[in-house]
FINULUM-703732 format. One record per atom (N, C-alpha, C): residue in one letter; chain; atom name; x, y, z. Coordinates in steps of 0.2 Angstrom, whole numbers, plus 5000, padded with zeros to 4 digits. Each point is the difference from the previous one (the first is absolute). Layout:
FINULUM-703732
{r->a; c->A; a->CA; xx->X; yy->Y; zz->Z}
...
This chain:
FINULUM-703732
{r->m; c->A; a->N; xx->5060; yy->4977; zz->4983}
{r->m; c->A; a->CA; xx->4993; yy->4995; zz->4997}
{r->m; c->A; a->C; xx->4992; yy->5004; zz->4998}
{r->f; c->A; a->N; xx->4999; yy->5006; zz->5005}
{r->f; c->A; a->CA; xx->4995; yy->5006; zz->4996}
{r->f; c->A; a->C; xx->5004; yy->5006; zz->4998}
{r->s; c->A; a->N; xx->4995; yy->5002; zz->4996}
{r->s; c->A; a->CA; xx->5005; yy->5008; zz->4995}
{r->s; c->A; a->C; xx->4998; yy->5002; zz->5005}
{r->k; c->A; a->N; xx->5003; yy->5007; zz->5001}
{r->k; c->A; a->CA; xx->5002; yy->5006; zz->5006}
{r->k; c->A; a->C; xx->4991; yy->5003; zz->4999}
{r->a; c->A; a->N; xx->4997; yy->5000; zz->4995}
{r->a; c->A; a->CA; xx->4997; yy->5001; zz->5001}
{r->a; c->A; a->C; xx->4994; yy->4996; zz->5004}
{r->c; c->A; a->N; xx->5000; yy->4994; zz->4999}
{r->c; c->A; a->CA; xx->4995; yy->4996; zz->5003}
{r->c; c->A; a->C; xx->5004; yy->4998; zz->5009}
{r->e; c->A; a->N; xx->5006; yy->5002; zz->5001}
{r->e; c->A; a->CA; xx->4999; yy->5001; zz->5006}
{r->e; c->A; a->C; xx->4997; yy->5007; zz->5004}
{r->y; c->A; a->N; xx->5002; yy->5006; zz->4998}
{r->y; c->A; a->CA; xx->4995; yy->5006; zz->5000}
{r->y; c->A; a->C; xx->4993; yy->4998; zz->5001}
{r->g; c->A; a->N; xx->4997; yy->4996; zz->4994}
{r->g; c->A; a->CA; xx->4992; yy->4999; zz->5001}
{r->g; c->A; a->C; xx->5000; yy->4998; zz->5005}
{r->i; c->A; a->N; xx->5004; yy->4994; zz->5002}
{r->i; c->A; a->CA; xx->4998; yy->4996; zz->5007}
{r->i; c->A; a->C; xx->5001; yy->5002; zz->5007}
{r->r; c->A; a->N; xx->5004; yy->5006; zz->5000}
{r->r; c->A; a->CA; xx->5001; yy->5004; zz->5006}
{r->r; c->A; a->C; xx->4994; yy->5004; zz->4998}
{r->a; c->A; a->N; xx->4999; yy->5004; zz->4996}
{r->a; c->A; a->CA; xx->4994; yy->5003; zz->5000}
{r->a; c->A; a->C; xx->4992; yy->4998; zz->5003}
{r->t; c->A; a->N; xx->5000; yy->4997; zz->4995}
{r->t; c->A; a->CA; xx->4993; yy->4995; zz->5003}
{r->t; c->A; a->C; xx->4999; yy->4997; zz->5006}
{r->v; c->A; a->N; xx->5008; yy->5000; zz->5004}
{r->v; c->A; a->CA; xx->4999; yy->4997; zz->5006}
{r->v; c->A; a->C; xx->4998; yy->5007; zz->5005}
{r->y; c->A; a->N; xx->5006; yy->5004; zz->4998}
{r->y; c->A; a->CA; xx->4998; yy->5007; zz->5004}
{r->y; c->A; a->C; xx->4992; yy->5003; zz->4999}
{r->i; c->A; a->N; xx->4995; yy->4997; zz->4996}
{r->i; c->A; a->CA; xx->4994; yy->5005; zz->4997}
{r->i; c->A; a->C; xx->4996; yy->4993; zz->5006}
{r->a; c->A; a->N; xx->5000; yy->4995; zz->4999}
{r->a; c->A; a->CA; xx->4997; yy->4997; zz->5004}
{r->a; c->A; a->C; xx->5001; yy->5001; zz->5007}
{r->q; c->A; a->N; xx->5006; yy->5000; zz->5001}
{r->q; c->A; a->CA; xx->5001; yy->5002; zz->5009}
{r->q; c->A; a->C; xx->4998; yy->5007; zz->5001}
{r->e; c->A; a->N; xx->4996; yy->5002; zz->4993}
{r->e; c->A; a->CA; xx->4996; yy->5010; zz->5004}
{r->e; c->A; a->C; xx->4993; yy->4997; zz->4999}
{r->s; c->A; a->N; xx->5000; yy->4995; zz->4997}
{r->s; c->A; a->CA; xx->4991; yy->4997; zz->4997}
{r->s; c->A; a->C; xx->4999; yy->4999; zz->5006}
{r->l; c->A; a->N; xx->5005; yy->4998; zz->5003}
{r->l; c->A; a->CA; xx->4997; yy->4993; zz->5007}
{r->l; c->A; a->C; xx->4998; yy->5005; zz->5006}
{r->s; c->A; a->N; xx->5004; yy->5006; zz->5000}
{r->s; c->A; a->CA; xx->4997; yy->5006; zz->5004}
{r->s; c->A; a->C; xx->4994; yy->5006; zz->4996}
{r->g; c->A; a->N; xx->4998; yy->4998; zz->4994}
{r->g; c->A; a->CA; xx->4994; yy->5003; zz->4997}
{r->g; c->A; a->C; xx->5003; yy->5005; zz->4998}
{r->n; c->A; a->N; xx->5007; yy->5000; zz->4997}
{r->n; c->A; a->CA; xx->5005; yy->5007; zz->4999}
{r->n; c->A; a->C; xx->4999; yy->5000; zz->4992}
{r->r; c->A; a->N; xx->5001; yy->5005; zz->4996}
{r->r; c->A; a->CA; xx->5003; yy->5000; zz->4994}
{r->r; c->A; a->C; xx->5007; yy->5003; zz->5002}
{r->a; c->A; a->N; xx->5004; yy->4997; zz->4995}
{r->a; c->A; a->CA; xx->5007; yy->5001; zz->4998}
{r->a; c->A; a->C; xx->5001; yy->5005; zz->4995}
{r->s; c->A; a->N; xx->5004; yy->5008; zz->5000}
{r->s; c->A; a->CA; xx->5000; yy->5002; zz->4995}
{r->s; c->A; a->C; xx->5010; yy->4997; zz->4996}
{r->l; c->A; a->N; xx->4998; yy->5003; zz->4995}
{r->l; c->A; a->CA; xx->5007; yy->4998; zz->4995}
{r->l; c->A; a->C; xx->5006; yy->5002; zz->5003}
{r->k; c->A; a->N; xx->5000; yy->5006; zz->5002}
{r->k; c->A; a->CA; xx->5007; yy->5002; zz->5005}
{r->k; c->A; a->C; xx->5001; yy->4997; zz->5006}
{r->v; c->A; a->N; xx->4994; yy->4998; zz->5002}
{r->v; c->A; a->CA; xx->5000; yy->4997; zz->5007}
{r->v; c->A; a->C; xx->5005; yy->4992; zz->4997}
{r->i; c->A; a->N; xx->4996; yy->4997; zz->4997}
{r->i; c->A; a->CA; xx->5000; yy->4995; zz->4997}
{r->i; c->A; a->C; xx->5008; yy->4996; zz->4998}
{r->a; c->A; a->N; xx->5002; yy->5006; zz->4995}
{r->a; c->A; a->CA; xx->5007; yy->5000; zz->4999}
{r->a; c->A; a->C; xx->5007; yy->4999; zz->5006}
{r->k; c->A; a->N; xx->4998; yy->5005; zz->5004}
{r->k; c->A; a->CA; xx->5005; yy->5002; zz->5004}
{r->k; c->A; a->C; xx->4998; yy->4996; zz->5004}
{r->e; c->A; a->N; xx->4995; yy->4994; zz->5001}
{r->e; c->A; a->CA; xx->5001; yy->4997; zz->5006}
{r->e; c->A; a->C; xx->5002; yy->4993; zz->4997}
{r->i; c->A; a->N; xx->5000; yy->4997; zz->4994}
{r->i; c->A; a->CA; xx->5004; yy->4996; zz->4995}
{r->i; c->A; a->C; xx->5006; yy->5002; zz->4998}
{r->d; c->A; a->N; xx->5002; yy->5005; zz->5003}
{r->d; c->A; a->CA; xx->5009; yy->5000; zz->4996}
{r->d; c->A; a->C; xx->4999; yy->5002; zz->4991}
{r->s; c->A; a->N; xx->4996; yy->5003; zz->4998}
{r->s; c->A; a->CA; xx->4999; yy->4998; zz->4990}
{r->s; c->A; a->C; xx->5000; yy->5008; zz->4997}
{r->p; c->A; a->N; xx->5002; yy->4999; zz->4996}
{r->p; c->A; a->CA; xx->4999; yy->5008; zz->4996}
{r->p; c->A; a->C; xx->4995; yy->5001; zz->4999}
{r->e; c->A; a->N; xx->4995; yy->5007; zz->5000}
{r->e; c->A; a->CA; xx->4993; yy->5001; zz->5003}
{r->e; c->A; a->C; xx->4997; yy->4999; zz->4993}
{r->a; c->A; a->N; xx->5002; yy->5002; zz->4992}
{r->a; c->A; a->CA; xx->5000; yy->5000; zz->4994}
{r->a; c->A; a->C; xx->4998; yy->4991; zz->4999}
{r->f; c->A; a->N; xx->5006; yy->4996; zz->5000}
{r->f; c->A; a->CA; xx->4998; yy->4994; zz->5000}
{r->f; c->A; a->C; xx->4995; yy->4994; zz->5005}
{r->t; c->A; a->N; xx->5000; yy->5005; zz->5005}
{r->t; c->A; a->CA; xx->4994; yy->4995; zz->5004}
{r->t; c->A; a->C; xx->4993; yy->5002; zz->4997}
{r->a; c->A; a->N; xx->5000; yy->5008; zz->4997}
{r->a; c->A; a->CA; xx->4993; yy->5001; zz->4996}
{r->a; c->A; a->C; xx->4998; yy->4996; zz->4996}
{r->k; c->A; a->N; xx->5004; yy->4998; zz->4994}
{r->k; c->A; a->CA; xx->5000; yy->4996; zz->4995}
{r->k; c->A; a->C; xx->4997; yy->4993; zz->5005}
{r->i; c->A; a->N; xx->5005; yy->4996; zz->5003}
{r->i; c->A; a->CA; xx->4998; yy->4996; zz->5004}
{r->i; c->A; a->C; xx->4995; yy->4998; zz->5004}
{r->l; c->A; a->N; xx->4996; yy->5007; zz->5000}
{r->l; c->A; a->CA; xx->4995; yy->4998; zz->5005}
{r->l; c->A; a->C; xx->4993; yy->5003; zz->4996}
{r->q; c->A; a->N; xx->5001; yy->5000; zz->4993}
{r->q; c->A; a->CA; xx->4996; yy->5001; zz->4995}
{r->q; c->A; a->C; xx->4998; yy->4994; zz->4998}
{r->q; c->A; a->N; xx->5006; yy->4996; zz->4999}
{r->q; c->A; a->CA; xx->4999; yy->4994; zz->4996}
{r->q; c->A; a->C; xx->4995; yy->4995; zz->5006}
{r->l; c->A; a->N; xx->5003; yy->5002; zz->5005}
{r->l; c->A; a->CA; xx->4996; yy->4994; zz->5004}
{r->l; c->A; a->C; xx->4993; yy->5003; zz->5000}
{r->a; c->A; a->N; xx->4999; yy->5006; zz->5002}
{r->a; c->A; a->CA; xx->4992; yy->5004; zz->4997}
{r->a; c->A; a->C; xx->4996; yy->4996; zz->4996}
{r->r; c->A; a->N; xx->5005; yy->5001; zz->4995}
{r->r; c->A; a->CA; xx->4996; yy->4998; zz->4993}
{r->r; c->A; a->C; xx->4997; yy->4992; zz->5001}
{r->h; c->A; a->N; xx->5004; yy->4995; zz->5001}
{r->h; c->A; a->CA; xx->5001; yy->4997; zz->5002}
{r->h; c->A; a->C; xx->4993; yy->4994; zz->5006}
{r->n; c->A; a->N; xx->4997; yy->5008; zz->5004}
{r->n; c->A; a->CA; xx->4995; yy->4998; zz->5006}
{r->n; c->A; a->C; xx->5003; yy->5000; zz->5004}
{r->l; c->A; a->N; xx->5006; yy->5000; zz->5000}
{r->l; c->A; a->CA; xx->5003; yy->4996; zz->5010}
{r->l; c->A; a->C; xx->5002; yy->5005; zz->5003}
{r->i; c->A; a->N; xx->4999; yy->5006; zz->5001}
{r->i; c->A; a->CA; xx->5000; yy->5007; zz->5003}
{r->i; c->A; a->C; xx->4995; yy->5003; zz->4997}
{r->l; c->A; a->N; xx->4997; yy->5004; zz->5005}
{r->l; c->A; a->CA; xx->4993; yy->5007; zz->4999}
{r->l; c->A; a->C; xx->5005; yy->5007; zz->4997}
{r->s; c->A; a->N; xx->5000; yy->5003; zz->4998}
{r->s; c->A; a->CA; xx->5001; yy->5008; zz->4998}
{r->s; c->A; a->C; xx->4994; yy->5004; zz->5000}
{r->t; c->A; a->N; xx->5002; yy->5005; zz->5007}
{r->t; c->A; a->CA; xx->4995; yy->5004; zz->4999}
{r->t; c->A; a->C; xx->5005; yy->5007; zz->4998}
{r->k; c->A; a->N; xx->4997; yy->5007; zz->4995}
{r->k; c->A; a->CA; xx->5002; yy->5005; zz->5001}
{r->k; c->A; a->C; xx->4999; yy->5005; zz->5004}
{r->g; c->A; a->N; xx->5000; yy->5005; zz->5001}
{r->g; c->A; a->CA; xx->4996; yy->5005; zz->5003}
{r->g; c->A; a->C; xx->5005; yy->5001; zz->5010}
{r->p; c->A; a->N; xx->4999; yy->5005; zz->5002}
{r->p; c->A; a->CA; xx->5003; yy->5002; zz->5005}
{r->p; c->A; a->C; xx->5002; yy->4996; zz->5006}
{r->h; c->A; a->N; xx->4995; yy->4994; zz->5001}
{r->h; c->A; a->CA; xx->4998; yy->4995; zz->5004}
{r->h; c->A; a->C; xx->5003; yy->4993; zz->4997}
{r->g; c->A; a->N; xx->5003; yy->5001; zz->4993}
{r->g; c->A; a->CA; xx->4999; yy->4995; zz->4998}
{r->g; c->A; a->C; xx->5006; yy->4995; zz->5001}
{r->g; c->A; a->N; xx->5003; yy->4996; zz->4996}
{r->g; c->A; a->CA; xx->5004; yy->4994; zz->5002}
{r->g; c->A; a->C; xx->5001; yy->4993; zz->4997}
{r->f; c->A; a->N; xx->5005; yy->4996; zz->5002}
{r->f; c->A; a->CA; xx->4997; yy->4994; zz->4998}
{r->f; c->A; a->C; xx->4999; yy->4994; zz->5007}
{r->e; c->A; a->N; xx->4995; yy->4997; zz->4998}
{r->e; c->A; a->CA; xx->4996; yy->4995; zz->5005}
{r->e; c->A; a->C; xx->5001; yy->4994; zz->4997}
{r->i; c->A; a->N; xx->4997; yy->4994; zz->5003}
{r->i; c->A; a->CA; xx->4998; yy->4995; zz->4997}
{r->i; c->A; a->C; xx->4994; yy->4998; zz->5003}
{r->a; c->A; a->N; xx->4996; yy->4998; zz->4996}
{r->a; c->A; a->CA; xx->4994; yy->4999; zz->5000}
{r->a; c->A; a->C; xx->4998; yy->4995; zz->5005}
{r->p; c->A; a->N; xx->4994; yy->4999; zz->5008}
{r->p; c->A; a->CA; xx->5000; yy->4997; zz->5004}
{r->p; c->A; a->C; xx->4998; yy->4993; zz->4998}
{r->e; c->A; a->N; xx->4996; yy->4999; zz->4994}
{r->e; c->A; a->CA; xx->5000; yy->4993; zz->4999}
{r->e; c->A; a->C; xx->5007; yy->4998; zz->4998}
{r->n; c->A; a->N; xx->5002; yy->5003; zz->4996}
{r->n; c->A; a->CA; xx->5011; yy->4998; zz->4998}
{r->n; c->A; a->C; xx->5002; yy->4999; zz->5004}
{r->l; c->A; a->N; xx->5000; yy->5004; zz->5007}
{r->l; c->A; a->CA; xx->5006; yy->5000; zz->5004}
{r->l; c->A; a->C; xx->5000; yy->4991; zz->5004}
{r->y; c->A; a->N; xx->4996; yy->4998; zz->5000}
{r->y; c->A; a->CA; xx->5004; yy->4994; zz->5003}
{r->y; c->A; a->C; xx->4999; yy->4992; zz->4995}
{r->h; c->A; a->N; xx->4998; yy->5002; zz->4993}
{r->h; c->A; a->CA; xx->5004; yy->4996; zz->4995}
{r->h; c->A; a->C; xx->5004; yy->5001; zz->4997}
{r->l; c->A; a->N; xx->5003; yy->5006; zz->4998}
{r->l; c->A; a->CA; xx->5004; yy->5002; zz->4995}
{r->l; c->A; a->C; xx->5008; yy->4995; zz->5002}
{r->t; c->A; a->N; xx->5000; yy->4998; zz->4995}
{r->t; c->A; a->CA; xx->5010; yy->4996; zz->5002}
{r->t; c->A; a->C; xx->5004; yy->5002; zz->4994}
{r->l; c->A; a->N; xx->5008; yy->4998; zz->5003}
{r->l; c->A; a->CA; xx->5004; yy->5004; zz->4996}
{r->l; c->A; a->C; xx->4999; yy->4997; zz->4994}
{r->d; c->A; a->N; xx->5000; yy->4996; zz->4996}
{r->d; c->A; a->CA; xx->4999; yy->4998; zz->4994}
{r->d; c->A; a->C; xx->4996; yy->5004; zz->4996}
{r->k; c->A; a->N; xx->4994; yy->5005; zz->5003}
{r->k; c->A; a->CA; xx->4999; yy->5003; zz->4995}
{r->k; c->A; a->C; xx->5004; yy->5008; zz->5000}
{r->i; c->A; a->N; xx->5003; yy->4998; zz->5004}
{r->i; c->A; a->CA; xx->5002; yy->5009; zz->5000}
{r->i; c->A; a->C; xx->5006; yy->4999; zz->4995}
{r->v; c->A; a->N; xx->5006; yy->4993; zz->5001}
{r->v; c->A; a->CA; xx->5004; yy->4997; zz->4993}
{r->v; c->A; a->C; xx->4996; yy->4999; zz->4994}
{r->k; c->A; a->N; xx->4995; yy->4999; zz->5002}
{r->k; c->A; a->CA; xx->4998; yy->4999; zz->4992}
{r->k; c->A; a->C; xx->4999; yy->5006; zz->4996}
{r->s; c->A; a->N; xx->4996; yy->5006; zz->5005}
{r->s; c->A; a->CA; xx->5001; yy->5006; zz->4996}
{r->s; c->A; a->C; xx->5002; yy->5003; zz->4996}
{r->i; c->A; a->N; xx->5008; yy->4998; zz->5005}
{r->i; c->A; a->CA; xx->5006; yy->5005; zz->4997}
{r->i; c->A; a->C; xx->5003; yy->4996; zz->4995}
{r->d; c->A; a->N; xx->5003; yy->4994; zz->5004}
{r->d; c->A; a->CA; xx->5006; yy->4997; zz->4996}
{r->d; c->A; a->C; xx->4997; yy->4995; zz->4996}
{r->g; c->A; a->N; xx->4992; yy->4999; zz->4998}
{r->g; c->A; a->CA; xx->4998; yy->4995; zz->4996}
{r->g; c->A; a->C; xx->5001; yy->4994; zz->5002}
{r->d; c->A; a->N; xx->4999; yy->4993; zz->4998}
{r->d; c->A; a->CA; xx->5000; yy->4994; zz->5005}
{r->d; c->A; a->C; xx->5007; yy->4995; zz->4996}
{r->e; c->A; a->N; xx->5005; yy->5005; zz->4998}
{r->e; c->A; a->CA; xx->5008; yy->4998; zz->4997}
{r->e; c->A; a->C; xx->5004; yy->4998; zz->5005}
{r->i; c->A; a->N; xx->4998; yy->5001; zz->5007}
{r->i; c->A; a->CA; xx->5003; yy->4997; zz->5008}
{r->i; c->A; a->C; xx->4999; yy->4992; zz->4998}
{r->y; c->A; a->N; xx->4994; yy->4998; zz->4997}
{r->y; c->A; a->CA; xx->4996; yy->4992; zz->5000}
{r->y; c->A; a->C; xx->5004; yy->4997; zz->4994}
{r->q; c->A; a->N; xx->5002; yy->5004; zz->4997}
{r->q; c->A; a->CA; xx->5003; yy->4997; zz->4992}
{r->q; c->A; a->C; xx->5009; yy->5000; zz->4999}
{r->g; c->A; a->N; xx->5000; yy->5001; zz->4995}
{r->g; c->A; a->CA; xx->5007; yy->4998; zz->4998}
{r->g; c->A; a->C; xx->5005; yy->4997; zz->5005}
{r->c; c->A; a->N; xx->5005; yy->4999; zz->4995}
{r->c; c->A; a->CA; xx->5007; yy->4995; zz->5004}
{r->c; c->A; a->C; xx->5005; yy->5004; zz->5005}
{r->g; c->A; a->N; xx->5001; yy->4997; zz->5004}
{r->g; c->A; a->CA; xx->5005; yy->5003; zz->5005}
{r->g; c->A; a->C; xx->5007; yy->5002; zz->4999}
{r->l; c->A; a->N; xx->4999; yy->5000; zz->4996}
{r->l; c->A; a->CA; xx->5008; yy->4998; zz->4996}
{r->l; c->A; a->C; xx->4999; yy->5008; zz->4995}
{r->g; c->A; a->N; xx->4994; yy->5001; zz->5000}
{r->g; c->A; a->CA; xx->4999; yy->5004; zz->4994}
{r->g; c->A; a->C; xx->5001; yy->4998; zz->4991}
{r->l; c->A; a->N; xx->5000; yy->4992; zz->5001}
{r->l; c->A; a->CA; xx->5000; yy->4998; zz->4992}
{r->l; c->A; a->C; xx->4995; yy->5002; zz->4998}
{r->k; c->A; a->N; xx->4998; yy->5000; zz->4993}
{r->k; c->A; a->CA; xx->4994; yy->4999; zz->4995}
{r->k; c->A; a->C; xx->4995; yy->4996; zz->5000}
{r->a; c->A; a->N; xx->5004; yy->4995; zz->5000}
{r->a; c->A; a->CA; xx->4996; yy->4991; zz->5000}
{r->a; c->A; a->C; xx->5004; yy->4996; zz->5004}
{r->c; c->A; a->N; xx->4994; yy->5000; zz->5006}
{r->c; c->A; a->CA; xx->5003; yy->4996; zz->5006}
{r->c; c->A; a->C; xx->4993; yy->4998; zz->5003}
{r->d; c->A; a->N; xx->5000; yy->4992; zz->4998}
{r->d; c->A; a->CA; xx->4994; yy->4998; zz->5005}
{r->d; c->A; a->C; xx->5001; yy->4992; zz->5001}
{r->a; c->A; a->N; xx->4994; yy->4996; zz->5002}
{r->a; c->A; a->CA; xx->5000; yy->4995; zz->5003}
{r->a; c->A; a->C; xx->5002; yy->4995; zz->4993}
{r->d; c->A; a->N; xx->5001; yy->5000; zz->4994}
{r->d; c->A; a->CA; xx->5006; yy->4996; zz->4996}
{r->d; c->A; a->C; xx->5004; yy->5005; zz->4998}
{r->n; c->A; a->N; xx->5001; yy->5003; zz->5001}
{r->n; c->A; a->CA; xx->5008; yy->5004; zz->4998}
{r->n; c->A; a->C; xx->5001; yy->5003; zz->5007}
{r->p; c->A; a->N; xx->5002; yy->4998; zz->5006}
{r->p; c->A; a->CA; xx->5001; yy->5004; zz->5004}
{r->p; c->A; a->C; xx->5006; yy->5004; zz->5002}
{r->c; c->A; a->N; xx->5002; yy->5005; zz->5003}
{r->c; c->A; a->CA; xx->5006; yy->5003; zz->5000}
{r->c; c->A; a->C; xx->5001; yy->4995; zz->5008}
{r->p; c->A; a->N; xx->5009; yy->5003; zz->5000}
{r->p; c->A; a->CA; xx->5000; yy->4997; zz->5007}
{r->p; c->A; a->C; xx->4996; yy->5000; zz->5008}
{r->l; c->A; a->N; xx->4997; yy->5006; zz->4999}
{r->l; c->A; a->CA; xx->4996; yy->5001; zz->5007}
{r->l; c->A; a->C; xx->4994; yy->5002; zz->4999}
{r->h; c->A; a->N; xx->4997; yy->4994; zz->4995}
{r->h; c->A; a->CA; xx->4994; yy->5002; zz->4997}
{r->h; c->A; a->C; xx->4994; yy->4997; zz->5005}
{r->f; c->A; a->N; xx->5002; yy->4995; zz->5003}
{r->f; c->A; a->CA; xx->4997; yy->4994; zz->5004}
{r->f; c->A; a->C; xx->4999; yy->5002; zz->5007}
{r->q; c->A; a->N; xx->5005; yy->5004; zz->5004}
{r->q; c->A; a->CA; xx->5002; yy->5004; zz->5006}
{r->q; c->A; a->C; xx->4995; yy->5006; zz->5000}
{r->f; c->A; a->N; xx->5002; yy->5006; zz->4995}
{r->f; c->A; a->CA; xx->4997; yy->5004; zz->4998}
{r->f; c->A; a->C; xx->4991; yy->5000; zz->5000}
{r->l; c->A; a->N; xx->4998; yy->4995; zz->4997}
{r->l; c->A; a->CA; xx->4995; yy->4999; zz->4999}
{r->l; c->A; a->C; xx->4995; yy->5000; zz->5009}
{r->e; c->A; a->N; xx->5005; yy->4995; zz->5002}
{r->e; c->A; a->CA; xx->4998; yy->4997; zz->5008}
{r->e; c->A; a->C; xx->4999; yy->5007; zz->5002}
{r->v; c->A; a->N; xx->5004; yy->5005; zz->5002}
{r->v; c->A; a->CA; xx->5003; yy->5008; zz->5001}
{r->v; c->A; a->C; xx->4993; yy->5002; zz->4999}
{r->r; c->A; a->N; xx->4997; yy->5003; zz->4991}
{r->r; c->A; a->CA; xx->4996; yy->5002; zz->4999}
{r->r; c->A; a->C; xx->4993; yy->4998; zz->5002}
{r->n; c->A; a->N; xx->4998; yy->4996; zz->5002}
{r->n; c->A; a->CA; xx->4995; yy->4996; zz->5003}
{r->n; c->A; a->C; xx->5000; yy->5002; zz->5007}
{r->k; c->A; a->N; xx->5003; yy->5000; zz->5005}
{r->k; c->A; a->CA; xx->5002; yy->5002; zz->5006}
{r->k; c->A; a->C; xx->4999; yy->5007; zz->5000}
{r->l; c->A; a->N; xx->5002; yy->5005; zz->4996}
{r->l; c->A; a->CA; xx->5000; yy->5006; zz->4999}
{r->l; c->A; a->C; xx->4992; yy->5001; zz->4997}
{r->s; c->A; a->N; xx->4998; yy->4999; zz->4995}
{r->s; c->A; a->CA; xx->4992; yy->4999; zz->4997}
{r->s; c->A; a->C; xx->4996; yy->4999; zz->5008}
{r->l; c->A; a->N; xx->5002; yy->4994; zz->5001}
{r->l; c->A; a->CA; xx->4995; yy->4999; zz->5007}
{r->l; c->A; a->C; xx->5000; yy->5006; zz->5007}
{r->m; c->A; a->N; xx->5005; yy->5001; zz->5001}
{r->m; c->A; a->CA; xx->5001; yy->5008; zz->5005}
{r->m; c->A; a->C; xx->4997; yy->5006; zz->4997}
{r->l; c->A; a->N; xx->5001; yy->5003; zz->4992}
{r->l; c->A; a->CA; xx->4998; yy->5003; zz->4998}
{r->l; c->A; a->C; xx->4989; yy->5002; zz->4999}
{r->h; c->A; a->N; xx->4998; yy->4991; zz->5001}
{r->h; c->A; a->CA; xx->4994; yy->5000; zz->4999}
{r->h; c->A; a->C; xx->4995; yy->4998; zz->5008}
{r->t; c->A; a->N; xx->5007; yy->5001; zz->5005}
{r->t; c->A; a->CA; xx->4995; yy->4999; zz->5006}
{r->t; c->A; a->C; xx->5000; yy->5006; zz->5005}
{r->t; c->A; a->N; xx->5006; yy->5002; zz->4997}
{r->t; c->A; a->CA; xx->5003; yy->5009; zz->5007}
{r->t; c->A; a->C; xx->4994; yy->5005; zz->4997}
{r->k; c->A; a->N; xx->4998; yy->5001; zz->5006}
{r->k; c->A; a->CA; xx->4993; yy->5005; zz->4999}
{r->k; c->A; a->C; xx->5003; yy->5006; zz->5002}
{r->i; c->A; a->N; xx->5001; yy->5006; zz->4996}
{r->i; c->A; a->CA; xx->5001; yy->5007; zz->5002}
{r->i; c->A; a->C; xx->5000; yy->5002; zz->5008}
{r->y; c->A; a->N; xx->4993; yy->5001; zz->5000}
{r->y; c->A; a->CA; xx->4997; yy->4998; zz->5006}
{r->y; c->A; a->C; xx->5006; yy->5000; zz->5006}
{r->e; c->A; a->N; xx->4999; yy->4993; zz->4999}
{r->e; c->A; a->CA; xx->5007; yy->4998; zz->5007}
{r->e; c->A; a->C; xx->5007; yy->5004; zz->4998}
{r->m; c->A; a->N; xx->5000; yy->5000; zz->4995}
{r->m; c->A; a->CA; xx->5011; yy->5005; zz->5000}
{r->m; c->A; a->C; xx->4998; yy->5007; zz->5001}
{r->a; c->A; a->N; xx->4994; yy->5002; zz->5001}
{r->a; c->A; a->CA; xx->4999; yy->5008; zz->5003}
{r->a; c->A; a->C; xx->4996; yy->4998; zz->5007}
{r->e; c->A; a->N; xx->5000; yy->4994; zz->5002}
{r->e; c->A; a->CA; xx->4998; yy->4999; zz->5008}
{r->e; c->A; a->C; xx->5008; yy->5000; zz->5005}
{r->g; c->A; a->N; xx->5005; yy->4997; zz->4995}
{r->g; c->A; a->CA; xx->5003; yy->5000; zz->5003}
{r->g; c->A; a->C; xx->5007; yy->5006; zz->5002}
{r->i; c->A; a->N; xx->4999; yy->5005; zz->4996}
{r->i; c->A; a->CA; xx->5001; yy->5007; zz->4997}
{r->i; c->A; a->C; xx->4997; yy->5005; zz->5009}
{r->v; c->A; a->N; xx->4993; yy->4996; zz->4999}
{r->v; c->A; a->CA; xx->4996; yy->5005; zz->5007}
{r->v; c->A; a->C; xx->5003; yy->4997; zz->5004}
{r->d; c->A; a->N; xx->5001; yy->4995; zz->5003}
{r->d; c->A; a->CA; xx->5004; yy->4995; zz->5006}
{r->d; c->A; a->C; xx->5005; yy->5000; zz->4999}
{r->g; c->A; a->N; xx->5003; yy->5004; zz->4996}
{r->g; c->A; a->CA; xx->5009; yy->5001; zz->5001}
{r->g; c->A; a->C; xx->5002; yy->4993; zz->5000}
{r->s; c->A; a->N; xx->5000; yy->4995; zz->4997}
{r->s; c->A; a->CA; xx->5002; yy->4995; zz->4998}
{r->s; c->A; a->C; xx->5004; yy->5000; zz->4995}
{r->a; c->A; a->N; xx->4998; yy->5003; zz->4995}
{r->a; c->A; a->CA; xx->5003; yy->5004; zz->4993}
{r->a; c->A; a->C; xx->5000; yy->5004; zz->4997}
{r->f; c->A; a->N; xx->5006; yy->5004; zz->4995}
{r->f; c->A; a->CA; xx->4997; yy->5005; zz->5000}
{r->f; c->A; a->C; xx->5004; yy->5000; zz->4992}
{r->l; c->A; a->N; xx->4998; yy->5008; zz->4997}
{r->l; c->A; a->CA; xx->5000; yy->5001; zz->4993}
{r->l; c->A; a->C; xx->5006; yy->5003; zz->4999}
{r->r; c->A; a->N; xx->5002; yy->5002; zz->5004}
{r->r; c->A; a->CA; xx->5008; yy->5006; zz->4998}
{r->r; c->A; a->C; xx->5003; yy->4999; zz->5008}
{r->r; c->A; a->N; xx->5009; yy->5002; zz->4999}
{r->r; c->A; a->CA; xx->5002; yy->5000; zz->5006}
{r->r; c->A; a->C; xx->5002; yy->5008; zz->5002}
């Protein structure tokens, strides 16, 4: 459903939020290790998230990545997905057909529309800090 870059982006953002909740910055090396992602690929994803002002990047010996306090409790999954994968997830045919709409539906059009609407609601209402709190309290994890 999401690209590999988007999956890593979500996991990285959740990890960064977890660290930000504790008042810490996370280094690229640690993020990549904690989300089980290649370091160079993680760096590109983090640059993209920083360009969209979803995370902050600080250079130097005490640098790293964090989420600004004013964004920490408001950042939702849809912003991460949109910054990496665009809004493609909200468009297009469930079967990959070029021309599929309500007037000329594919066999899955209306069922897929329902799924897409539920996915959109989930992405727009799920806050990153809630996911991070699950990591902190041990009820969720980022890697096995």
